KOLVOLO-443308 format. One line per field, with one value per atom (N, C-alpha, C, O): residue number from 1; atom name; x, y, z. Coordinates in nm, 2 decimals. Atoms other than C-alpha are relative to their C-alpha. Layout:
n	c(NUM/...) $
atom	c(CA/...) $
X	c(X/...) $
Y	c(Y/...) $
Z	c(Z/...) $
# end
This chain:
n	c(1/1/1/1/2/2/2/2/3/3/3/3/4/4/4/4/5/5/5/5/6/6/6/6/7/7/7/7/8/8/8/8/9/9/9/9/10/10/10/10/11/11/11/11/12/12/12/12/13/13/13/13/14/14/14/14/15/15/15/15/16/16/16/16/17/17/17/17/18/18/18/18/19/19/19/19/20/20/20/20/21/21/21/21/22/22/22/22/23/23/23/23/24/24/24/24/25/25/25/25/26/26/26/26/27/27/27/27/28/28/28/28/29/29/29/29/30/30/30/30/31/31/31/31/32/32/32/32/33/33/33/33/34/34/34/34/35/35/35/35/36/36/36/36/37/37/37/37/38/38/38/38/39/39/39/39/40/40/40/40/41/41/41/41/42/42/42/42/43/43/43/43/44/44/44/44/45/45/45/45/46/46/46/46/47/47/47/47/48/48/48/48/49/49/49/49/50/50/50/50/51/51/51/51/52/52/52/52/53/53/53/53/54/54/54/54/55/55/55/55/56/56/56/56/57/57/57/57/58/58/58/58/59/59/59/59/60/60/60/60/61/61/61/61/62/62/62/62/63/63/63/63/64/64/64/64/65/65/65/65/66/66/66/66/67/67/67/67/68/68/68/68/69/69/69/69/70/70/70/70/71/71/71/71/72/72/72/72/73/73/73/73/74/74/74/74/75/75/75/75/76/76/76/76/77/77/77/77/78/78/78/78/79/79/79/79/80/80/80/80/81/81/81/81/82/82/82/82/83/83/83/83/84/84/84/84/85/85/85/85/86/86/86/86/87/87/87/87/88/88/88/88/89/89/89/89/90/90/90/90/91/91/91/91/92/92/92/92/93/93/93/93/94/94/94/94) $
atom	c(N/CA/C/O/N/CA/C/O/N/CA/C/O/N/CA/C/O/N/CA/C/O/N/CA/C/O/N/CA/C/O/N/CA/C/O/N/CA/C/O/N/CA/C/O/N/CA/C/O/N/CA/C/O/N/CA/C/O/N/CA/C/O/N/CA/C/O/N/CA/C/O/N/CA/C/O/N/CA/C/O/N/CA/C/O/N/CA/C/O/N/CA/C/O/N/CA/C/O/N/CA/C/O/N/CA/C/O/N/CA/C/O/N/CA/C/O/N/CA/C/O/N/CA/C/O/N/CA/C/O/N/CA/C/O/N/CA/C/O/N/CA/C/O/N/CA/C/O/N/CA/C/O/N/CA/C/O/N/CA/C/O/N/CA/C/O/N/CA/C/O/N/CA/C/O/N/CA/C/O/N/CA/C/O/N/CA/C/O/N/CA/C/O/N/CA/C/O/N/CA/C/O/N/CA/C/O/N/CA/C/O/N/CA/C/O/N/CA/C/O/N/CA/C/O/N/CA/C/O/N/CA/C/O/N/CA/C/O/N/CA/C/O/N/CA/C/O/N/CA/C/O/N/CA/C/O/N/CA/C/O/N/CA/C/O/N/CA/C/O/N/CA/C/O/N/CA/C/O/N/CA/C/O/N/CA/C/O/N/CA/C/O/N/CA/C/O/N/CA/C/O/N/CA/C/O/N/CA/C/O/N/CA/C/O/N/CA/C/O/N/CA/C/O/N/CA/C/O/N/CA/C/O/N/CA/C/O/N/CA/C/O/N/CA/C/O/N/CA/C/O/N/CA/C/O/N/CA/C/O/N/CA/C/O/N/CA/C/O/N/CA/C/O/N/CA/C/O/N/CA/C/O/N/CA/C/O/N/CA/C/O/N/CA/C/O/N/CA/C/O/N/CA/C/O/N/CA/C/O/N/CA/C/O/N/CA/C/O/N/CA/C/O) $
X	c(-0.04/9.36/-0.12/-0.23/0.11/9.15/0.04/0.16/-0.02/9.12/-0.02/-0.10/0.02/9.17/-0.02/0.03/0.03/9.06/0.06/0.06/-0.07/9.23/-0.05/-0.06/0.04/9.13/0.11/0.23/-0.09/9.29/0.06/-0.01/-0.06/9.54/-0.04/-0.10/0.02/9.50/-0.15/-0.18/0.14/9.13/-0.03/0.03/0.04/8.98/-0.14/-0.23/0.13/8.69/-0.05/0.03/0.06/8.45/-0.13/-0.21/0.12/8.18/-0.10/-0.07/0.11/7.85/-0.12/-0.18/0.11/7.59/0.03/0.13/-0.02/7.55/0.06/0.07/-0.06/7.70/0.15/0.19/-0.14/8.06/0.02/-0.03/-0.03/8.17/0.15/0.24/-0.13/8.47/0.03/-0.05/-0.04/8.64/0.12/0.22/-0.11/8.85/0.13/0.13/-0.13/9.21/0.01/0.10/0.00/9.14/-0.09/-0.09/0.09/8.88/-0.12/-0.19/0.11/8.62/-0.12/-0.23/0.11/8.39/-0.02/0.08/0.03/8.22/-0.09/-0.18/0.08/8.09/-0.05/0.02/0.06/7.85/-0.03/-0.09/0.02/7.85/-0.10/-0.08/0.09/7.57/0.08/0.20/-0.07/7.66/0.07/0.18/-0.05/7.70/0.11/0.22/-0.10/7.90/0.13/0.24/-0.12/8.13/0.07/0.19/-0.06/8.18/0.09/0.20/-0.08/8.29/0.12/0.23/-0.11/8.51/0.11/0.22/-0.09/8.67/0.08/0.20/-0.07/8.75/0.11/0.20/-0.10/8.96/0.11/0.18/-0.12/9.20/0.13/0.23/-0.11/9.43/-0.07/-0.19/0.06/9.39/-0.09/-0.05/0.09/9.09/-0.08/-0.12/0.08/8.91/-0.15/-0.18/0.14/8.53/-0.05/-0.13/0.04/8.50/0.04/-0.03/-0.04/8.69/-0.09/-0.13/0.10/8.47/-0.13/-0.19/0.12/8.17/0.00/-0.10/-0.01/8.29/-0.01/-0.08/0.00/8.35/-0.13/-0.18/0.13/8.02/-0.10/-0.18/0.09/7.83/0.02/-0.08/-0.03/8.00/-0.05/-0.10/0.03/7.95/-0.15/-0.20/0.14/7.59/-0.09/-0.22/0.07/7.48/-0.10/-0.22/0.08/7.36/-0.02/0.07/0.02/7.19/0.07/0.09/-0.07/7.37/-0.08/-0.02/0.08/7.08/-0.01/-0.06/0.00/7.11/0.12/0.23/-0.11/7.31/0.05/-0.01/-0.06/7.53/0.11/0.16/-0.11/7.80/-0.03/0.06/0.04/7.61/0.00/0.05/0.00/7.56/0.15/0.18/-0.14/7.93/0.07/0.14/-0.06/8.03/-0.05/0.02/0.06/7.79/0.07/0.10/-0.07/7.94/0.14/0.18/-0.13/8.29/0.01/0.09/0.01/8.20/-0.02/0.04/0.03/8.06/0.12/0.15/-0.11/8.36/0.12/0.19/-0.10/8.59/-0.04/0.05/0.04/8.38/0.03/0.06/-0.02/8.41/0.15/0.18/-0.14/8.79/0.04/0.14/-0.03/8.78/0.08/0.14/-0.08/8.94/0.07/0.03/-0.07/9.18/0.00/-0.01/-0.01/9.19/0.14/0.22/-0.13/9.50/-0.01/-0.09/0.01/9.54/0.11/0.22/-0.10/9.70/0.05/-0.01/-0.06/9.94/-0.05/-0.08/0.04/9.83/0.10/0.22/-0.09/9.98/0.09/0.17) $
Y	c(0.04/12.94/-0.07/-0.01/0.06/12.70/-0.03/-0.05/0.02/12.66/-0.14/-0.21/0.13/12.35/0.04/0.14/-0.02/12.32/-0.11/-0.22/0.10/12.15/0.03/0.14/-0.02/12.09/0.08/0.06/-0.08/12.33/-0.10/-0.18/0.09/12.15/0.04/0.14/-0.02/12.12/0.00/0.07/0.01/12.04/-0.14/-0.24/0.13/11.76/-0.03/0.05/0.04/11.56/-0.13/-0.21/0.12/11.30/-0.03/0.06/0.04/11.10/-0.04/-0.12/0.04/11.08/-0.03/0.06/0.03/10.89/0.04/0.01/-0.05/11.05/0.14/0.19/-0.14/11.38/-0.01/-0.10/-0.01/11.48/0.13/0.24/-0.12/11.72/0.04/-0.04/-0.05/11.94/0.11/0.20/-0.10/12.13/0.08/0.02/-0.09/12.43/-0.01/-0.06/0.01/12.46/0.07/0.04/-0.07/12.70/-0.07/-0.03/0.08/12.46/0.08/0.04/-0.08/12.73/-0.01/0.06/0.02/12.63/-0.14/-0.21/0.13/12.31/0.02/0.09/-0.01/12.27/-0.14/-0.24/0.12/12.00/-0.01/0.07/0.03/11.85/-0.11/-0.22/0.11/11.64/-0.10/-0.08/0.11/11.32/0.05/0.01/-0.05/11.49/0.10/0.10/-0.10/11.79/-0.07/-0.03/0.07/11.54/-0.08/-0.08/0.06/11.35/0.10/0.07/-0.11/11.68/0.03/0.05/-0.03/11.75/-0.10/-0.07/0.11/11.41/0.01/-0.03/-0.02/11.48/0.10/0.09/-0.10/11.77/-0.03/0.06/0.04/11.57/0.03/0.06/-0.04/11.62/0.11/0.11/-0.11/11.93/-0.06/-0.15/0.05/11.88/0.11/0.21/-0.09/12.08/-0.04/-0.16/0.03/12.11/-0.11/-0.19/0.10/11.90/-0.14/-0.23/0.13/11.62/-0.05/-0.16/0.03/11.63/-0.04/-0.13/0.03/11.63/-0.15/-0.22/0.14/11.31/-0.10/-0.20/0.09/11.14/-0.01/-0.12/-0.01/11.25/-0.08/-0.16/0.07/11.13/-0.15/-0.23/0.14/10.79/-0.06/-0.17/0.05/10.75/-0.01/-0.10/-0.01/10.86/-0.04/-0.03/0.03/10.74/0.11/0.09/-0.12/11.09/0.00/-0.02/0.00/11.10/0.12/0.23/-0.10/11.30/0.13/0.24/-0.12/11.54/0.09/0.20/-0.07/11.65/0.10/0.05/-0.10/11.97/0.00/0.07/0.00/11.90/0.10/0.13/-0.10/12.15/0.12/0.16/-0.12/12.44/-0.03/0.05/0.04/12.25/-0.02/0.02/0.02/12.16/0.14/0.16/-0.14/12.53/0.06/0.13/-0.06/12.64/-0.07/0.01/0.06/12.38/0.04/0.07/-0.05/12.48/0.14/0.18/-0.14/12.85/0.00/0.08/0.00/12.77/-0.05/0.00/0.05/12.57/0.10/0.11/-0.11/12.86/0.10/0.15/-0.11/13.11/-0.04/0.04/0.05/12.89/-0.03/-0.07/0.02/12.86/-0.15/-0.18/0.14/12.48/-0.05/-0.16/0.03/12.47/0.12/0.24/-0.11/12.68/-0.02/-0.13/0.01/12.76/0.01/0.09/0.00/12.68/0.03/-0.04/-0.04/12.85/-0.08/-0.08/0.06/12.65/0.10/0.19/-0.09/12.82/-0.04/-0.15/0.03/12.86/-0.09/-0.08/0.09/12.60/0.07/0.01) $
Z	c(-0.13/8.89/0.07/0.06/-0.07/9.10/0.14/0.17/-0.14/9.47/0.04/-0.01/-0.06/9.67/0.15/0.20/-0.14/10.03/0.09/0.05/-0.09/10.33/0.14/0.18/-0.14/10.69/0.07/0.05/-0.08/10.93/0.10/0.16/-0.10/11.16/0.14/0.17/-0.14/11.53/0.04/0.14/-0.04/11.54/0.05/0.00/-0.05/11.74/-0.05/-0.05/0.04/11.61/0.06/0.10/-0.06/11.74/-0.07/-0.09/0.06/11.57/0.10/0.19/-0.09/11.75/-0.08/-0.13/0.09/11.56/-0.14/-0.19/0.14/11.22/0.00/-0.11/0.00/11.33/0.05/0.12/-0.03/11.36/0.08/0.04/-0.08/11.63/-0.02/0.00/0.02/11.56/0.11/0.12/-0.11/11.85/-0.06/-0.10/0.06/11.74/0.08/0.20/-0.06/11.83/0.14/0.22/-0.13/12.12/0.10/0.22/-0.09/12.26/0.05/0.14/-0.04/12.29/-0.09/-0.06/0.08/12.01/-0.05/-0.08/0.05/11.90/-0.12/-0.12/0.12/11.55/-0.03/-0.02/0.03/11.45/-0.14/-0.20/0.14/11.10/-0.02/0.05/0.03/10.96/-0.08/-0.11/0.07/10.77/-0.13/-0.16/0.13/10.43/0.02/-0.05/-0.03/10.57/0.05/0.02/-0.05/10.75/-0.11/-0.11/0.11/10.43/-0.08/-0.12/0.07/10.26/0.08/0.02/-0.09/10.56/-0.02/-0.03/0.01/10.53/-0.14/-0.14/0.13/10.16/0.00/-0.08/-0.01/10.27/0.10/0.14/-0.09/10.49/-0.08/-0.02/0.09/10.19/-0.09/-0.11/0.08/9.97/-0.11/-0.19/0.10/9.74/-0.06/0.01/0.07/9.48/0.00/0.02/-0.01/9.48/-0.10/-0.07/0.10/9.16/0.04/0.01/-0.05/9.32/0.11/0.12/-0.11/9.63/-0.06/-0.01/0.06/9.40/-0.06/-0.04/0.06/9.22/0.11/0.10/-0.11/9.55/0.07/0.10/-0.06/9.70/-0.09/-0.03/0.09/9.39/0.01/0.01/-0.01/9.41/0.13/0.14/-0.13/9.78/0.03/0.09/-0.03/9.79/-0.11/-0.11/0.12/9.45/-0.05/-0.07/0.03/9.36/-0.15/-0.23/0.14/9.02/-0.07/-0.01/0.08/8.75/-0.02/-0.03/0.02/8.72/0.13/0.12/-0.13/9.09/0.00/-0.01/-0.01/9.13/0.15/0.24/-0.13/9.43/0.01/0.12/0.00/9.33/0.09/0.17/-0.08/9.49/0.15/0.23/-0.14/9.81/0.06/0.17/-0.05/9.83/0.02/0.11/-0.02/9.77/0.13/0.20/-0.12/10.05/0.12/0.22/-0.12/10.29/0.01/0.13/0.00/10.20/0.05/0.14/-0.04/10.25/0.15/0.22/-0.15/10.60/0.08/0.18/-0.07/10.69/0.00/0.10/0.01/10.58/0.10/0.18/-0.09/10.78/0.15/0.23/-0.13/11.09/0.03/0.14/-0.02/11.04/0.01/0.07/-0.01/11.00/-0.12/-0.11/0.12/10.65/-0.05/-0.02/0.07/10.45/-0.15/-0.19/0.15/10.08/-0.04/0.01/0.06/9.89/-0.15/-0.22/0.14/9.55/-0.08/-0.04/0.09/9.27/-0.09/-0.13/0.10/9.04/-0.13/-0.16/0.14/8.68/-0.07/-0.04/0.07/8.45/-0.10/-0.17) $
# end
């Protein structure tokens, strides 16, 4: 079973320079994402698995194959989950 992640609905976002501001659905918290975290966030507009996000990130940022970005993606997803900005969707086993 593998997890995919999706942006939580009813969040408002605004781009300011290289940062993205996300306002939660209750309007009482603002979350600021740097450029890379915002890219990961954008990948989750539709449900996406970490390996798909990694492929997109490597292509967009021309990351060398020897660079371990998977751990950074997992950390970013974990933080977005903790902040309630994304939800995990479990895929059924084949």
